[in-house]
C-alpha positions in Angstrom: -88.1 -27.2 -78.2 -85.9 -30.1 -79.2 -82.2 -29.6 -78.9 -80.1 -31.4 -81.5 -77.2 -33.7 -80.6 -74.7 -31.2 -82.0 -76.0 -28.5 -79.8 -75.9 -30.7 -76.7 -72.3 -31.6 -77.5 -71.4 -27.9 -77.8 -73.0 -27.0 -74.5 -71.2 -29.8 -72.7 -67.9 -28.7 -74.1 -68.6 -25.1 -73.0 -69.4 -26.3 -69.4 -66.2 -28.3 -69.2 -64.2 -25.3 -70.3 -65.8 -23.0 -67.7 -65.1 -25.7 -65.0 -61.5 -25.9 -66.0 -61.0 -22.2 -66.0 -62.6 -21.8 -62.6 -60.4 -24.6 -61.1 -57.1 -23.6 -62.7 -54.4 -22.3 -60.2 -53.4 -18.6 -60.2 -50.2 -17.3 -61.5 -47.2 -19.2 -60.1 -45.0 -17.4 -57.5 -41.7 -16.3 -59.0 -38.9 -18.8 -58.4 -35.8 -17.9 -56.5 -33.3 -16.4 -58.9 -36.0 -15.3 -61.4 -36.3 -11.6 -62.4 -38.1 -9.6 -59.7 -37.5 -12.1 -56.9 -35.6 -11.2 -53.7 -32.7 -13.6 -52.9 -32.8 -15.1 -49.5 -29.8 -14.6 -47.1 -27.2 -17.4 -47.5 -27.5 -19.7 -44.5 -24.6 -19.3 -42.0 -23.0 -16.3 -43.8 -21.9 -13.6 -41.4 -23.5 -10.3 -41.7 -20.8 -7.6 -41.7 -21.5 -4.2 -40.2 -20.7 -1.1 -42.2 -17.3 0.3 -41.4 -17.3 2.9 -38.7 -16.6 6.5 -39.6 -13.3 7.9 -38.4 -13.7 9.1 -34.8 -17.0 7.3 -34.3 -17.6 4.8 -31.5 -15.9 1.5 -32.2 -13.0 2.9 -34.0 -9.5 2.3 -32.5 -8.4 5.2 -30.4 -5.1 6.7 -31.2 -2.3 6.3 -28.7 -1.8 9.3 -26.6 1.8 10.2 -26.2 3.1 10.5 -22.7 4.7 13.8 -21.6 7.6 13.3 -19.3 7.9 15.5 -16.2 10.7 18.0 -17.0 11.4 19.1 -13.5 10.7 17.4 -10.2 8.6 19.2 -7.7 11.4 18.5 -5.1 13.9 20.6 -7.1 11.9 23.7 -6.3 12.1 23.0 -2.5 14.8 24.1 -0.2 17.0 21.5 1.6 15.9 19.9 4.8 18.0 21.6 7.5 19.0 20.6 11.0 16.1 19.6 13.2 13.6 19.0 10.3 14.1 15.3 9.9 13.4 12.2 12.0 15.4 9.1 11.2 14.4 5.4 11.6 16.3 2.2 10.9 15.3 -1.4 10.0 17.5 -4.4 9.6 17.2 -5.9 6.1 17.1 -9.7 5.4 20.6 -11.0 4.9 21.7 -12.2 1.5 24.8 -14.4 0.7 26.9 -12.9 3.5 25.7 -9.4 2.7 24.1 -7.4 5.5 21.9 -4.3 5.1 20.1 -1.6 7.1 17.3 0.5 5.5 17.2 4.1 6.8 13.9 6.0 6.8 13.7 9.8 6.8 10.5 11.6 7.7 9.6 15.2 8.3 9.1 16.7 11.7 5.4 17.6 12.0 5.8 21.4 12.2 8.4 21.6 9.5 7.7 22.9 6.0 8.1 20.5 3.0 11.7 20.3 2.0 14.1 18.2 -0.2 16.8 15.7 0.8 19.6 15.2 -1.8 22.7 13.1 -1.7 24.3 10.9 0.9 23.6 10.7 4.6 26.6 10.4 6.9 26.9 7.0 8.6 29.4 5.7 11.2 29.4 2.5 13.2 28.3 2.6 16.8 28.8 0.1 19.7 30.2 -3.4 19.0 33.5 -2.9 17.3 36.1 -0.5 15.9 34.9 2.7 14.4 33.8 2.5 10.8 33.1 5.4 8.4 30.7 4.4 5.7 32.0 4.8 2.1 29.6 6.7 -0.2 28.8 4.6 -3.3 25.9 5.0 -5.8 24.7 1.4 -5.4 25.6 -2.0 -3.9 24.4 -5.6 -3.5 21.5 -4.5 -1.3 20.2 -1.5 -3.2 21.0 2.1 -4.2 20.5 4.0 -7.4 19.6 2.3 -10.7 22.5 1.0 -12.8 24.0 3.6 -15.0 22.6 6.5 -13.0 25.1 8.0 -10.5 23.3 11.3 -9.9 21.4 11.5 -6.6 18.0 13.0 -7.2 16.3 15.5 -4.8 13.6 13.7 -2.8 10.5 15.6 -1.5 9.9 15.2 2.2 6.5 16.2 3.6 3.7 14.7 5.7 2.9 12.2 3.0 6.3 11.4 1.5 9.2 9.6 3.1 12.8 9.1 1.9 15.1 6.1 2.3 18.7 5.1 2.1 20.5 1.8 2.2 23.6 1.0 4.4 25.3 -2.3 3.8 28.4 -4.4 4.5 29.7 -8.0 4.3 29.7 -10.3 7.3 33.2 -11.8 6.7 36.6 -10.4 6.0 39.0 -11.2 3.1 40.3 -14.2 5.0 36.8 -15.6 5.6 36.7 -14.6 9.3 33.4 -13.4 10.8 33.1 -9.6 11.3 32.1 -7.7 14.5 28.4 -7.5 15.4 27.5 -3.8 15.7 24.3 -2.9 17.7 23.9 0.7 16.5 24.7 3.2 13.7 25.3 7.0 13.9 23.4 8.7 11.1 23.4 12.3 9.9 20.8 13.4 7.2 22.1 15.3 4.1 22.5 19.1 4.7 22.3 18.6 8.4 24.7 18.6 11.4 22.3 16.7 13.7 23.4 13.1 14.3 21.1 10.4 15.6 22.1 7.1 17.2 19.9 4.3 15.9 19.7 1.0 17.6 19.9 -1.6 14.8 22.2 -4.7 14.4 24.6 -5.2 11.5 27.7 -7.5 11.4 30.3 -6.2 9.0 33.9 -5.3 8.6 33.2 -2.3 6.4 30.2 0.0 5.6 28.8 1.5 2.5 26.0 4.0 2.2 23.9 4.8 -0.9 22.1 8.1 -1.8 18.7 9.0 -0.5 15.8 7.8 -2.7 12.1 8.2 -2.6 
């Protein structure tokens, strides 16, 4: 059968259309910002975590108020009586003509825990004229904190010691050097037992401060 020129032209056009349809690309992917698209995370932008619920981990803890101790344990103890205390003494480093001795009070092994309160008695020993220590709350070498003149009770047991400071000045009012004492006579508070302690101190007068922990 003979095909006319018009028919051949129509067939050629149909084949071209089929080829174009078969080669055409599919639907274009949605562009960023178009409806239905998911926006990408901004580069470098910090990702913030959701706020923590109150009381959850990561929330700032509330400050716990401190409860002061109303009564010291030492106040419930009886005083350390005669024969219950051992005394030691150590020379302190001198400071601008001031001299000091640090007294240490410890409990006799078999004695029950007790409390020391107030001032020990202190007198000078060998080396010069007899000196009686004046009781003062504090001095150049130590003592109670400024503004507090009340001597607290100090617990004494196998694990707790007490201390007191004895001090003086190495020159008199005229600038002359004072006697060099080689010992002190010390009596603990609430006791009548005096111990002679070998410790040097050069002074013309003595002060003693209350027992502290």
